N, CA, C and O atoms as a Maestro MAE file, in Angstrom:
{
 s_m_m2io_version
 :::
 2.0.0
}

f_m_ct {
 s_m_title
 :::
 protein
 m_atom[336] {
  # First column is atom index #
  i_m_mmod_type
  r_m_x_coord
  r_m_y_coord
  r_m_z_coord
  i_m_residue_number
  s_m_chain_name
  s_m_pdb_residue_name
  s_m_pdb_atom_name
  i_m_atomic_number
  :::
  1 25 -18.455 -18.985 -9.121 1 A "MET " " N  " 7
  2 3 -17.113 -19.354 -8.773 1 A "MET " " CA " 6
  3 2 -17.076 -20.856 -8.509 1 A "MET " " C  " 6
  4 15 -17.943 -21.402 -7.828 1 A "MET " " O  " 8
  5 25 -16.073 -21.503 -9.053 2 A "THR " " N  " 7
  6 3 -15.956 -22.945 -8.846 2 A "THR " " CA " 6
  7 2 -15.446 -23.227 -7.432 2 A "THR " " C  " 6
  8 15 -14.957 -22.336 -6.737 2 A "THR " " O  " 8
  9 25 -15.571 -24.462 -7.039 3 A "ARG " " N  " 7
  10 3 -15.088 -24.878 -5.714 3 A "ARG " " CA " 6
  11 2 -13.592 -24.609 -5.569 3 A "ARG " " C  " 6
  12 15 -13.133 -24.168 -4.515 3 A "ARG " " O  " 8
  13 25 -12.844 -24.874 -6.624 4 A "GLU " " N  " 7
  14 3 -11.391 -24.631 -6.601 4 A "GLU " " CA " 6
  15 2 -11.101 -23.131 -6.448 4 A "GLU " " C  " 6
  16 15 -10.191 -22.751 -5.712 4 A "GLU " " O  " 8
  17 25 -11.856 -22.296 -7.125 5 A "GLN " " N  " 7
  18 3 -11.668 -20.851 -6.989 5 A "GLN " " CA " 6
  19 2 -12.014 -20.382 -5.579 5 A "GLN " " C  " 6
  20 15 -11.345 -19.508 -5.028 5 A "GLN " " O  " 8
  21 25 -13.057 -20.965 -5.000 6 A "GLU " " N  " 7
  22 3 -13.425 -20.626 -3.623 6 A "GLU " " CA " 6
  23 2 -12.293 -20.987 -2.668 6 A "GLU " " C  " 6
  24 15 -11.973 -20.223 -1.758 6 A "GLU " " O  " 8
  25 25 -11.685 -22.159 -2.880 7 A "LYS " " N  " 7
  26 3 -10.570 -22.582 -2.038 7 A "LYS " " CA " 6
  27 2 -9.397 -21.628 -2.201 7 A "LYS " " C  " 6
  28 15 -8.778 -21.233 -1.213 7 A "LYS " " O  " 8
  29 25 -9.089 -21.260 -3.416 8 A "ARG " " N  " 7
  30 3 -7.974 -20.342 -3.662 8 A "ARG " " CA " 6
  31 2 -8.238 -18.974 -3.035 8 A "ARG " " C  " 6
  32 15 -7.324 -18.347 -2.499 8 A "ARG " " O  " 8
  33 25 -9.477 -18.517 -3.103 9 A "PHE " " N  " 7
  34 3 -9.815 -17.243 -2.480 9 A "PHE " " CA " 6
  35 2 -9.611 -17.339 -0.971 9 A "PHE " " C  " 6
  36 15 -9.038 -16.436 -0.362 9 A "PHE " " O  " 8
  37 25 -10.073 -18.418 -0.375 10 A "GLY " " N  " 7
  38 3 -9.878 -18.627 1.053 10 A "GLY " " CA " 6
  39 2 -8.401 -18.696 1.422 10 A "GLY " " C  " 6
  40 15 -7.981 -18.151 2.443 10 A "GLY " " O  " 8
  41 25 -7.621 -19.367 0.588 11 A "ASP " " N  " 7
  42 3 -6.170 -19.449 0.824 11 A "ASP " " CA " 6
  43 2 -5.519 -18.070 0.734 11 A "ASP " " C  " 6
  44 15 -4.630 -17.749 1.522 11 A "ASP " " O  " 8
  45 25 -5.957 -17.261 -0.218 12 A "LEU " " N  " 7
  46 3 -5.414 -15.911 -0.364 12 A "LEU " " CA " 6
  47 2 -5.718 -15.063 0.863 12 A "LEU " " C  " 6
  48 15 -4.832 -14.388 1.389 12 A "LEU " " O  " 8
  49 25 -6.955 -15.093 1.317 13 A "VAL " " N  " 7
  50 3 -7.346 -14.315 2.500 13 A "VAL " " CA " 6
  51 2 -6.552 -14.797 3.715 13 A "VAL " " C  " 6
  52 15 -6.049 -13.984 4.489 13 A "VAL " " O  " 8
  53 25 -6.441 -16.109 3.883 14 A "ALA " " N  " 7
  54 3 -5.704 -16.659 5.022 14 A "ALA " " CA " 6
  55 2 -4.229 -16.266 4.966 14 A "ALA " " C  " 6
  56 15 -3.634 -15.942 5.994 14 A "ALA " " O  " 8
  57 25 -3.649 -16.293 3.794 15 A "SER " " N  " 7
  58 3 -2.246 -15.916 3.639 15 A "SER " " CA " 6
  59 2 -2.015 -14.451 4.013 15 A "SER " " C  " 6
  60 15 -1.064 -14.123 4.723 15 A "SER " " O  " 8
  61 25 -2.885 -13.588 3.534 16 A "LEU " " N  " 7
  62 3 -2.763 -12.167 3.870 16 A "LEU " " CA " 6
  63 2 -3.002 -11.935 5.360 16 A "LEU " " C  " 6
  64 15 -2.330 -11.111 5.980 16 A "LEU " " O  " 8
  65 25 -3.954 -12.660 5.927 17 A "GLN " " N  " 7
  66 3 -4.241 -12.526 7.351 17 A "GLN " " CA " 6
  67 2 -3.035 -12.961 8.185 17 A "GLN " " C  " 6
  68 15 -2.662 -12.273 9.135 17 A "GLN " " O  " 8
  69 25 -2.430 -14.082 7.842 18 A "LEU " " N  " 7
  70 3 -1.253 -14.553 8.568 18 A "LEU " " CA " 6
  71 2 -0.082 -13.586 8.421 18 A "LEU " " C  " 6
  72 15 0.656 -13.351 9.378 18 A "LEU " " O  " 8
  73 25 0.085 -13.035 7.243 19 A "SER " " N  " 7
  74 3 1.146 -12.052 7.032 19 A "SER " " CA " 6
  75 2 0.945 -10.839 7.933 19 A "SER " " C  " 6
  76 15 1.890 -10.368 8.565 19 A "SER " " O  " 8
  77 25 -0.269 -10.341 7.991 20 A "ALA " " N  " 7
  78 3 -0.557 -9.179 8.842 20 A "ALA " " CA " 6
  79 2 -0.346 -9.522 10.312 20 A "ALA " " C  " 6
  80 15 0.220 -8.722 11.057 20 A "ALA " " O  " 8
  81 25 -0.793 -10.700 10.737 21 A "LEU " " N  " 7
  82 3 -0.597 -11.110 12.129 21 A "LEU " " CA " 6
  83 2 0.890 -11.222 12.467 21 A "LEU " " C  " 6
  84 15 1.306 -10.863 13.568 21 A "LEU " " O  " 8
  85 25 1.685 -11.716 11.529 22 A "TYR " " N  " 7
  86 3 3.129 -11.788 11.728 22 A "TYR " " CA " 6
  87 2 3.698 -10.386 11.914 22 A "TYR " " C  " 6
  88 15 4.473 -10.146 12.840 22 A "TYR " " O  " 8
  89 25 3.318 -9.466 11.040 23 A "HIS " " N  " 7
  90 3 3.834 -8.098 11.124 23 A "HIS " " CA " 6
  91 2 3.336 -7.364 12.367 23 A "HIS " " C  " 6
  92 15 3.956 -6.401 12.818 23 A "HIS " " O  " 8
  93 25 2.234 -7.817 12.907 24 A "LEU " " N  " 7
  94 3 1.745 -7.249 14.170 24 A "LEU " " CA " 6
  95 2 2.454 -7.877 15.372 24 A "LEU " " C  " 6
  96 15 2.269 -7.436 16.507 24 A "LEU " " O  " 8
  97 25 3.263 -8.903 15.120 25 A "GLY " " N  " 7
  98 3 3.969 -9.577 16.202 25 A "GLY " " CA " 6
  99 2 3.096 -10.557 16.964 25 A "GLY " " C  " 6
  100 15 3.421 -10.942 18.088 25 A "GLY " " O  " 8
  101 25 1.989 -10.961 16.357 26 A "GLU " " N  " 7
  102 3 1.029 -11.849 17.020 26 A "GLU " " CA " 6
  103 2 1.332 -13.329 16.843 26 A "GLU " " C  " 6
  104 15 0.910 -14.150 17.657 26 A "GLU " " O  " 8
  105 25 2.058 -13.676 15.790 27 A "ILE " " N  " 7
  106 3 2.386 -15.086 15.553 27 A "ILE " " CA " 6
  107 2 3.873 -15.184 15.213 27 A "ILE " " C  " 6
  108 15 4.455 -14.230 14.697 27 A "ILE " " O  " 8
  109 25 4.490 -16.336 15.498 28 A "PRO " " N  " 7
  110 3 5.915 -16.501 15.198 28 A "PRO " " CA " 6
  111 2 6.154 -16.679 13.701 28 A "PRO " " C  " 6
  112 15 5.249 -17.007 12.934 28 A "PRO " " O  " 8
  113 25 7.394 -16.453 13.323 29 A "GLY " " N  " 7
  114 3 7.788 -16.648 11.938 29 A "GLY " " CA " 6
  115 2 7.982 -18.116 11.617 29 A "GLY " " C  " 6
  116 15 7.754 -18.971 12.473 29 A "GLY " " O  " 8
  117 25 8.405 -18.426 10.387 30 A "PRO " " N  " 7
  118 3 8.552 -19.811 9.946 30 A "PRO " " CA " 6
  119 2 9.573 -20.607 10.765 30 A "PRO " " C  " 6
  120 15 9.450 -21.826 10.882 30 A "PRO " " O  " 8
  121 25 10.558 -19.944 11.322 31 A "GLU " " N  " 7
  122 3 11.577 -20.614 12.127 31 A "GLU " " CA " 6
  123 2 11.242 -20.561 13.612 31 A "GLU " " C  " 6
  124 15 12.060 -20.941 14.450 31 A "GLU " " O  " 8
  125 25 10.040 -20.090 13.938 32 A "GLY " " N  " 7
  126 3 9.625 -20.011 15.321 32 A "GLY " " CA " 6
  127 2 10.058 -18.734 16.024 32 A "GLY " " C  " 6
  128 15 9.806 -18.558 17.216 32 A "GLY " " O  " 8
  129 25 10.714 -17.836 15.278 33 A "GLU " " N  " 7
  130 3 11.191 -16.594 15.882 33 A "GLU " " CA " 6
  131 2 10.032 -15.644 16.184 33 A "GLU " " C  " 6
  132 15 9.031 -15.614 15.468 33 A "GLU " " O  " 8
  133 25 10.188 -14.881 17.248 34 A "LYS " " N  " 7
  134 3 9.173 -13.884 17.607 34 A "LYS " " CA " 6
  135 2 9.511 -12.605 16.842 34 A "LYS " " C  " 6
  136 15 10.577 -12.026 17.054 34 A "LYS " " O  " 8
  137 25 8.637 -12.167 15.973 35 A "PRO " " N  " 7
  138 3 8.939 -10.972 15.185 35 A "PRO " " CA " 6
  139 2 8.739 -9.692 15.989 35 A "PRO " " C  " 6
  140 15 7.955 -9.645 16.937 35 A "PRO " " O  " 8
  141 25 9.462 -8.670 15.590 36 A "SER " " N  " 7
  142 3 9.209 -7.332 16.122 36 A "SER " " CA " 6
  143 2 8.048 -6.757 15.327 36 A "SER " " C  " 6
  144 15 8.024 -6.874 14.102 36 A "SER " " O  " 8
  145 25 7.093 -6.142 15.995 37 A "PRO " " N  " 7
  146 3 5.971 -5.572 15.250 37 A "PRO " " CA " 6
  147 2 6.444 -4.538 14.220 37 A "PRO " " C  " 6
  148 15 7.301 -3.700 14.504 37 A "PRO " " O  " 8
  149 25 5.878 -4.619 13.048 38 A "ASP " " N  " 7
  150 3 6.123 -3.652 11.974 38 A "ASP " " CA " 6
  151 2 4.750 -3.150 11.542 38 A "ASP " " C  " 6
  152 15 4.124 -3.709 10.642 38 A "ASP " " O  " 8
  153 25 4.292 -2.081 12.203 39 A "LEU " " N  " 7
  154 3 2.930 -1.591 11.970 39 A "LEU " " CA " 6
  155 2 2.721 -1.088 10.554 39 A "LEU " " C  " 6
  156 15 1.610 -1.162 10.030 39 A "LEU " " O  " 8
  157 25 3.760 -0.584 9.935 40 A "SER " " N  " 7
  158 3 3.629 -0.115 8.550 40 A "SER " " CA " 6
  159 2 3.308 -1.286 7.612 40 A "SER " " C  " 6
  160 15 2.409 -1.190 6.777 40 A "SER " " O  " 8
  161 25 4.043 -2.381 7.755 41 A "MET " " N  " 7
  162 3 3.777 -3.555 6.915 41 A "MET " " CA " 6
  163 2 2.413 -4.159 7.240 41 A "MET " " C  " 6
  164 15 1.688 -4.592 6.344 41 A "MET " " O  " 8
  165 25 2.071 -4.184 8.525 42 A "ALA " " N  " 7
  166 3 0.755 -4.713 8.909 42 A "ALA " " CA " 6
  167 2 -0.346 -3.868 8.291 42 A "ALA " " C  " 6
  168 15 -1.317 -4.407 7.759 42 A "ALA " " O  " 8
  169 25 -0.206 -2.541 8.357 43 A "ARG " " N  " 7
  170 3 -1.213 -1.643 7.789 43 A "ARG " " CA " 6
  171 2 -1.335 -1.871 6.286 43 A "ARG " " C  " 6
  172 15 -2.444 -1.910 5.751 43 A "ARG " " O  " 8
  173 25 -0.201 -2.021 5.603 44 A "ASN " " N  " 7
  174 3 -0.234 -2.263 4.147 44 A "ASN " " CA " 6
  175 2 -1.001 -3.537 3.813 44 A "ASN " " C  " 6
  176 15 -1.804 -3.558 2.881 44 A "ASN " " O  " 8
  177 25 -0.753 -4.589 4.570 45 A "THR " " N  " 7
  178 3 -1.432 -5.859 4.308 45 A "THR " " CA " 6
  179 2 -2.926 -5.754 4.599 45 A "THR " " C  " 6
  180 15 -3.741 -6.291 3.849 45 A "THR " " O  " 8
  181 25 -3.288 -5.072 5.673 46 A "ILE " " N  " 7
  182 3 -4.703 -4.865 5.989 46 A "ILE " " CA " 6
  183 2 -5.373 -4.055 4.884 46 A "ILE " " C  " 6
  184 15 -6.507 -4.340 4.500 46 A "ILE " " O  " 8
  185 25 -4.673 -3.048 4.374 47 A "GLU " " N  " 7
  186 3 -5.232 -2.241 3.282 47 A "GLU " " CA " 6
  187 2 -5.408 -3.060 2.009 47 A "GLU " " C  " 6
  188 15 -6.356 -2.830 1.257 47 A "GLU " " O  " 8
  189 25 -4.515 -4.008 1.757 48 A "ILE " " N  " 7
  190 3 -4.669 -4.895 0.596 48 A "ILE " " CA " 6
  191 2 -5.926 -5.748 0.756 48 A "ILE " " C  " 6
  192 15 -6.685 -5.923 -0.197 48 A "ILE " " O  " 8
  193 25 -6.145 -6.274 1.953 49 A "LEU " " N  " 7
  194 3 -7.364 -7.056 2.199 49 A "LEU " " CA " 6
  195 2 -8.613 -6.193 2.034 49 A "LEU " " C  " 6
  196 15 -9.613 -6.643 1.475 49 A "LEU " " O  " 8
  197 25 -8.554 -4.962 2.518 50 A "GLU " " N  " 7
  198 3 -9.697 -4.047 2.369 50 A "GLU " " CA " 6
  199 2 -9.957 -3.757 0.888 50 A "GLU " " C  " 6
  200 15 -11.108 -3.728 0.452 50 A "GLU " " O  " 8
  201 25 -8.896 -3.544 0.122 51 A "MET " " N  " 7
  202 3 -9.041 -3.306 -1.313 51 A "MET " " CA " 6
  203 2 -9.658 -4.531 -1.990 51 A "MET " " C  " 6
  204 15 -10.529 -4.397 -2.851 51 A "MET " " O  " 8
  205 25 -9.204 -5.725 -1.598 52 A "LEU " " N  " 7
  206 3 -9.751 -6.961 -2.156 52 A "LEU " " CA " 6
  207 2 -11.237 -7.063 -1.854 52 A "LEU " " C  " 6
  208 15 -12.025 -7.452 -2.716 52 A "LEU " " O  " 8
  209 25 -11.619 -6.714 -0.636 53 A "ARG " " N  " 7
  210 3 -13.042 -6.752 -0.274 53 A "ARG " " CA " 6
  211 2 -13.833 -5.784 -1.144 53 A "ARG " " C  " 6
  212 15 -14.902 -6.137 -1.642 53 A "ARG " " O  " 8
  213 25 -13.330 -4.582 -1.332 54 A "GLN " " N  " 7
  214 3 -14.036 -3.581 -2.135 54 A "GLN " " CA " 6
  215 2 -14.150 -4.015 -3.598 54 A "GLN " " C  " 6
  216 15 -15.182 -3.807 -4.235 54 A "GLN " " O  " 8
  217 25 -13.091 -4.612 -4.117 55 A "LYS " " N  " 7
  218 3 -13.081 -5.009 -5.529 55 A "LYS " " CA " 6
  219 2 -13.949 -6.241 -5.813 55 A "LYS " " C  " 6
  220 15 -14.283 -6.511 -6.967 55 A "LYS " " O  " 8
  221 25 -14.309 -6.982 -4.773 56 A "THR " " N  " 7
  222 3 -15.094 -8.198 -4.974 56 A "THR " " CA " 6
  223 2 -16.549 -8.037 -4.534 56 A "THR " " C  " 6
  224 15 -17.290 -9.018 -4.478 56 A "THR " " O  " 8
  225 25 -16.959 -6.815 -4.224 57 A "VAL " " N  " 7
  226 3 -18.341 -6.579 -3.789 57 A "VAL " " CA " 6
  227 2 -19.313 -7.159 -4.822 57 A "VAL " " C  " 6
  228 15 -19.211 -6.877 -6.016 57 A "VAL " " O  " 8
  229 25 -20.249 -7.969 -4.343 58 A "GLY " " N  " 7
  230 3 -21.259 -8.565 -5.217 58 A "GLY " " CA " 6
  231 2 -20.808 -9.820 -5.928 58 A "GLY " " C  " 6
  232 15 -21.598 -10.445 -6.635 58 A "GLY " " O  " 8
  233 25 -19.545 -10.207 -5.756 59 A "ASN " " N  " 7
  234 3 -19.023 -11.379 -6.449 59 A "ASN " " CA " 6
  235 2 -18.662 -12.531 -5.522 59 A "ASN " " C  " 6
  236 15 -18.186 -13.570 -5.979 59 A "ASN " " O  " 8
  237 25 -18.884 -12.355 -4.227 60 A "LEU " " N  " 7
  238 3 -18.534 -13.394 -3.265 60 A "LEU " " CA " 6
  239 2 -19.791 -14.081 -2.746 60 A "LEU " " C  " 6
  240 15 -20.848 -13.462 -2.627 60 A "LEU " " O  " 8
  241 25 -19.662 -15.369 -2.438 61 A "ASN " " N  " 7
  242 3 -20.775 -16.052 -1.792 61 A "ASN " " CA " 6
  243 2 -20.741 -15.682 -0.299 61 A "ASN " " C  " 6
  244 15 -19.751 -15.117 0.167 61 A "ASN " " O  " 8
  245 25 -21.785 -15.986 0.442 62 A "PRO " " N  " 7
  246 3 -21.821 -15.596 1.864 62 A "PRO " " CA " 6
  247 2 -20.640 -16.120 2.680 62 A "PRO " " C  " 6
  248 15 -20.155 -15.430 3.577 62 A "PRO " " O  " 8
  249 25 -20.181 -17.315 2.384 63 A "SER " " N  " 7
  250 3 -19.048 -17.886 3.117 63 A "SER " " CA " 6
  251 2 -17.770 -17.075 2.865 63 A "SER " " C  " 6
  252 15 -17.032 -16.756 3.797 63 A "SER " " O  " 8
  253 25 -17.525 -16.751 1.610 64 A "GLU " " N  " 7
  254 3 -16.337 -15.968 1.259 64 A "GLU " " CA " 6
  255 2 -16.415 -14.564 1.854 64 A "GLU " " C  " 6
  256 15 -15.425 -14.034 2.358 64 A "GLU " " O  " 8
  257 25 -17.600 -13.976 1.787 65 A "GLN " " N  " 7
  258 3 -17.778 -12.636 2.348 65 A "GLN " " CA " 6
  259 2 -17.529 -12.653 3.852 65 A "GLN " " C  " 6
  260 15 -16.885 -11.756 4.395 65 A "GLN " " O  " 8
  261 25 -18.042 -13.674 4.512 66 A "GLY " " N  " 7
  262 3 -17.825 -13.805 5.951 66 A "GLY " " CA " 6
  263 2 -16.356 -13.984 6.290 66 A "GLY " " C  " 6
  264 15 -15.868 -13.440 7.281 66 A "GLY " " O  " 8
  265 25 -15.655 -14.745 5.467 67 A "LEU " " N  " 7
  266 3 -14.233 -14.992 5.688 67 A "LEU " " CA " 6
  267 2 -13.436 -13.691 5.643 67 A "LEU " " C  " 6
  268 15 -12.649 -13.411 6.548 67 A "LEU " " O  " 8
  269 25 -13.635 -12.909 4.607 68 A "ILE " " N  " 7
  270 3 -12.862 -11.673 4.477 68 A "ILE " " CA " 6
  271 2 -13.298 -10.637 5.515 68 A "ILE " " C  " 6
  272 15 -12.463 -9.901 6.041 68 A "ILE " " O  " 8
  273 25 -14.585 -10.576 5.812 69 A "ASP " " N  " 7
  274 3 -15.064 -9.641 6.833 69 A "ASP " " CA " 6
  275 2 -14.475 -9.980 8.201 69 A "ASP " " C  " 6
  276 15 -14.028 -9.093 8.928 69 A "ASP " " O  " 8
  277 25 -14.478 -11.266 8.546 70 A "HIS " " N  " 7
  278 3 -13.932 -11.699 9.837 70 A "HIS " " CA " 6
  279 2 -12.432 -11.406 9.925 70 A "HIS " " C  " 6
  280 15 -11.946 -10.925 10.948 70 A "HIS " " O  " 8
  281 25 -11.708 -11.699 8.849 71 A "ALA " " N  " 7
  282 3 -10.263 -11.448 8.840 71 A "ALA " " CA " 6
  283 2 -9.976 -9.969 9.058 71 A "ALA " " C  " 6
  284 15 -9.108 -9.614 9.855 71 A "ALA " " O  " 8
  285 25 -10.694 -9.117 8.359 72 A "LEU " " N  " 7
  286 3 -10.466 -7.676 8.505 72 A "LEU " " CA " 6
  287 2 -10.828 -7.177 9.894 72 A "LEU " " C  " 6
  288 15 -10.102 -6.362 10.464 72 A "LEU " " O  " 8
  289 25 -11.923 -7.645 10.440 73 A "THR " " N  " 7
  290 3 -12.322 -7.216 11.782 73 A "THR " " CA " 6
  291 2 -11.260 -7.607 12.805 73 A "THR " " C  " 6
  292 15 -10.857 -6.793 13.636 73 A "THR " " O  " 8
  293 25 -10.814 -8.854 12.737 74 A "GLU " " N  " 7
  294 3 -9.792 -9.335 13.672 74 A "GLU " " CA " 6
  295 2 -8.502 -8.530 13.532 74 A "GLU " " C  " 6
  296 15 -7.920 -8.102 14.529 74 A "GLU " " O  " 8
  297 25 -8.060 -8.327 12.295 75 A "LEU " " N  " 7
  298 3 -6.804 -7.610 12.083 75 A "LEU " " CA " 6
  299 2 -6.896 -6.156 12.530 75 A "LEU " " C  " 6
  300 15 -5.954 -5.622 13.116 75 A "LEU " " O  " 8
  301 25 -8.014 -5.523 12.257 76 A "GLN " " N  " 7
  302 3 -8.170 -4.128 12.668 76 A "GLN " " CA " 6
  303 2 -8.140 -4.001 14.191 76 A "GLN " " C  " 6
  304 15 -7.578 -3.042 14.719 76 A "GLN " " O  " 8
  305 25 -8.736 -4.954 14.896 77 A "MET " " N  " 7
  306 3 -8.705 -4.921 16.366 77 A "MET " " CA " 6
  307 2 -7.274 -5.098 16.879 77 A "MET " " C  " 6
  308 15 -6.846 -4.375 17.779 77 A "MET " " O  " 8
  309 25 -6.541 -6.045 16.317 78 A "HIS " " N  " 7
  310 3 -5.149 -6.254 16.723 78 A "HIS " " CA " 6
  311 2 -4.301 -5.012 16.411 78 A "HIS " " C  " 6
  312 15 -3.438 -4.626 17.199 78 A "HIS " " O  " 8
  313 25 -4.556 -4.405 15.269 79 A "PHE " " N  " 7
  314 3 -3.774 -3.226 14.872 79 A "PHE " " CA " 6
  315 2 -3.992 -2.081 15.856 79 A "PHE " " C  " 6
  316 15 -3.037 -1.427 16.275 79 A "PHE " " O  " 8
  317 25 -5.242 -1.841 16.221 80 A "VAL " " N  " 7
  318 3 -5.568 -0.765 17.182 80 A "VAL " " CA " 6
  319 2 -4.887 -1.050 18.517 80 A "VAL " " C  " 6
  320 15 -4.339 -0.137 19.135 80 A "VAL " " O  " 8
  321 25 -4.914 -2.300 18.968 81 A "GLU " " N  " 7
  322 3 -4.273 -2.663 20.227 81 A "GLU " " CA " 6
  323 2 -2.768 -2.393 20.181 81 A "GLU " " C  " 6
  324 15 -2.198 -1.894 21.151 81 A "GLU " " O  " 8
  325 25 -2.129 -2.719 19.066 82 A "LYS " " N  " 7
  326 3 -0.677 -2.518 18.932 82 A "LYS " " CA " 6
  327 2 -0.319 -1.035 18.866 82 A "LYS " " C  " 6
  328 15 0.737 -0.625 19.348 82 A "LYS " " O  " 8
  329 25 -1.189 -0.241 18.275 83 A "LYS " " N  " 7
  330 3 -0.904 1.189 18.162 83 A "LYS " " CA " 6
  331 2 -0.951 1.882 19.513 83 A "LYS " " C  " 6
  332 15 -0.301 2.912 19.696 83 A "LYS " " O  " 8
  333 25 -1.700 1.345 20.459 84 A "GLN " " N  " 7
  334 3 -1.875 2.012 21.755 84 A "GLN " " CA " 6
  335 2 -0.702 1.802 22.669 84 A "GLN " " C  " 6
  336 15 -0.700 2.301 23.794 84 A "GLN " " O  " 8
  :::
 }
 m_bond[335] {
  # First column is bond index #
  i_m_from
  i_m_to
  i_m_order
  :::
  1 1 2 1
  2 2 3 1
  3 3 4 2
  4 3 5 1
  5 5 6 1
  6 6 7 1
  7 7 8 2
  8 7 9 1
  9 9 10 1
  10 10 11 1
  11 11 12 2
  12 11 13 1
  13 13 14 1
  14 14 15 1
  15 15 16 2
  16 15 17 1
  17 17 18 1
  18 18 19 1
  19 19 20 2
  20 19 21 1
  21 21 22 1
  22 22 23 1
  23 23 24 2
  24 23 25 1
  25 25 26 1
  26 26 27 1
  27 27 28 2
  28 27 29 1
  29 29 30 1
  30 30 31 1
  31 31 32 2
  32 31 33 1
  33 33 34 1
  34 34 35 1
  35 35 36 2
  36 35 37 1
  37 37 38 1
  38 38 39 1
  39 39 40 2
  40 39 41 1
  41 41 42 1
  42 42 43 1
  43 43 44 2
  44 43 45 1
  45 45 46 1
  46 46 47 1
  47 47 48 2
  48 47 49 1
  49 49 50 1
  50 50 51 1
  51 51 52 2
  52 51 53 1
  53 53 54 1
  54 54 55 1
  55 55 56 2
  56 55 57 1
  57 57 58 1
  58 58 59 1
  59 59 60 2
  60 59 61 1
  61 61 62 1
  62 62 63 1
  63 63 64 2
  64 63 65 1
  65 65 66 1
  66 66 67 1
  67 67 68 2
  68 67 69 1
  69 69 70 1
  70 70 71 1
  71 71 72 2
  72 71 73 1
  73 73 74 1
  74 74 75 1
  75 75 76 2
  76 75 77 1
  77 77 78 1
  78 78 79 1
  79 79 80 2
  80 79 81 1
  81 81 82 1
  82 82 83 1
  83 83 84 2
  84 83 85 1
  85 85 86 1
  86 86 87 1
  87 87 88 2
  88 87 89 1
  89 89 90 1
  90 90 91 1
  91 91 92 2
  92 91 93 1
  93 93 94 1
  94 94 95 1
  95 95 96 2
  96 95 97 1
  97 97 98 1
  98 98 99 1
  99 99 100 2
  100 99 101 1
  101 101 102 1
  102 102 103 1
  103 103 104 2
  104 103 105 1
  105 105 106 1
  106 106 107 1
  107 107 108 2
  108 107 109 1
  109 109 110 1
  110 110 111 1
  111 111 112 2
  112 111 113 1
  113 113 114 1
  114 114 115 1
  115 115 116 2
  116 115 117 1
  117 117 118 1
  118 118 119 1
  119 119 120 2
  120 119 121 1
  121 121 122 1
  122 122 123 1
  123 123 124 2
  124 123 125 1
  125 125 126 1
  126 126 127 1
  127 127 128 2
  128 127 129 1
  129 129 130 1
  130 130 131 1
  131 131 132 2
  132 131 133 1
  133 133 134 1
  134 134 135 1
  135 135 136 2
  136 135 137 1
  137 137 138 1
  138 138 139 1
  139 139 140 2
  140 139 141 1
  141 141 142 1
  142 142 143 1
  143 143 144 2
  144 143 145 1
  145 145 146 1
  146 146 147 1
  147 147 148 2
  148 147 149 1
  149 149 150 1
  150 150 151 1
  151 151 152 2
  152 151 153 1
  153 153 154 1
  154 154 155 1
  155 155 156 2
  156 155 157 1
  157 157 158 1
  158 158 159 1
  159 159 160 2
  160 159 161 1
  161 161 162 1
  162 162 163 1
  163 163 164 2
  164 163 165 1
  165 165 166 1
  166 166 167 1
  167 167 168 2
  168 167 169 1
  169 169 170 1
  170 170 171 1
  171 171 172 2
  172 171 173 1
  173 173 174 1
  174 174 175 1
  175 175 176 2
  176 175 177 1
  177 177 178 1
  178 178 179 1
  179 179 180 2
  180 179 181 1
  181 181 182 1
  182 182 183 1
  183 183 184 2
  184 183 185 1
  185 185 186 1
  186 186 187 1
  187 187 188 2
  188 187 189 1
  189 189 190 1
  190 190 191 1
  191 191 192 2
  192 191 193 1
  193 193 194 1
  194 194 195 1
  195 195 196 2
  196 195 197 1
  197 197 198 1
  198 198 199 1
  199 199 200 2
  200 199 201 1
  201 201 202 1
  202 202 203 1
  203 203 204 2
  204 203 205 1
  205 205 206 1
  206 206 207 1
  207 207 208 2
  208 207 209 1
  209 209 210 1
  210 210 211 1
  211 211 212 2
  212 211 213 1
  213 213 214 1
  214 214 215 1
  215 215 216 2
  216 215 217 1
  217 217 218 1
  218 218 219 1
  219 219 220 2
  220 219 221 1
  221 221 222 1
  222 222 223 1
  223 223 224 2
  224 223 225 1
  225 225 226 1
  226 226 227 1
  227 227 228 2
  228 227 229 1
  229 229 230 1
  230 230 231 1
  231 231 232 2
  232 231 233 1
  233 233 234 1
  234 234 235 1
  235 235 236 2
  236 235 237 1
  237 237 238 1
  238 238 239 1
  239 239 240 2
  240 239 241 1
  241 241 242 1
  242 242 243 1
  243 243 244 2
  244 243 245 1
  245 245 246 1
  246 246 247 1
  247 247 248 2
  248 247 249 1
  249 249 250 1
  250 250 251 1
  251 251 252 2
  252 251 253 1
  253 253 254 1
  254 254 255 1
  255 255 256 2
  256 255 257 1
  257 257 258 1
  258 258 259 1
  259 259 260 2
  260 259 261 1
  261 261 262 1
  262 262 263 1
  263 263 264 2
  264 263 265 1
  265 265 266 1
  266 266 267 1
  267 267 268 2
  268 267 269 1
  269 269 270 1
  270 270 271 1
  271 271 272 2
  272 271 273 1
  273 273 274 1
  274 274 275 1
  275 275 276 2
  276 275 277 1
  277 277 278 1
  278 278 279 1
  279 279 280 2
  280 279 281 1
  281 281 282 1
  282 282 283 1
  283 283 284 2
  284 283 285 1
  285 285 286 1
  286 286 287 1
  287 287 288 2
  288 287 289 1
  289 289 290 1
  290 290 291 1
  291 291 292 2
  292 291 293 1
  293 293 294 1
  294 294 295 1
  295 295 296 2
  296 295 297 1
  297 297 298 1
  298 298 299 1
  299 299 300 2
  300 299 301 1
  301 301 302 1
  302 302 303 1
  303 303 304 2
  304 303 305 1
  305 305 306 1
  306 306 307 1
  307 307 308 2
  308 307 309 1
  309 309 310 1
  310 310 311 1
  311 311 312 2
  312 311 313 1
  313 313 314 1
  314 314 315 1
  315 315 316 2
  316 315 317 1
  317 317 318 1
  318 318 319 1
  319 319 320 2
  320 319 321 1
  321 321 322 1
  322 322 323 1
  323 323 324 2
  324 323 325 1
  325 325 326 1
  326 326 327 1
  327 327 328 2
  328 327 329 1
  329 329 330 1
  330 330 331 1
  331 331 332 2
  332 331 333 1
  333 333 334 1
  334 334 335 1
  335 335 336 2
  :::
 }
}
């Protein structure tokens, strides 16, 4: 993977992570508004990240693998907290 592809992969993971955090009500929206948690949308976004991780097995460098693993771990913890 080229450096540019690595950057794009990181941007994709970060974008999905921010989207999930927004839907969990953890971060404000673009206008600074506090969102109402939407667990269904958050779950969908987390599942997309999980699918991306599964589809890229063996094709990521350690940095990329760590990035997606960390994002999923963080999001899953926030999701469990919101469900309770």
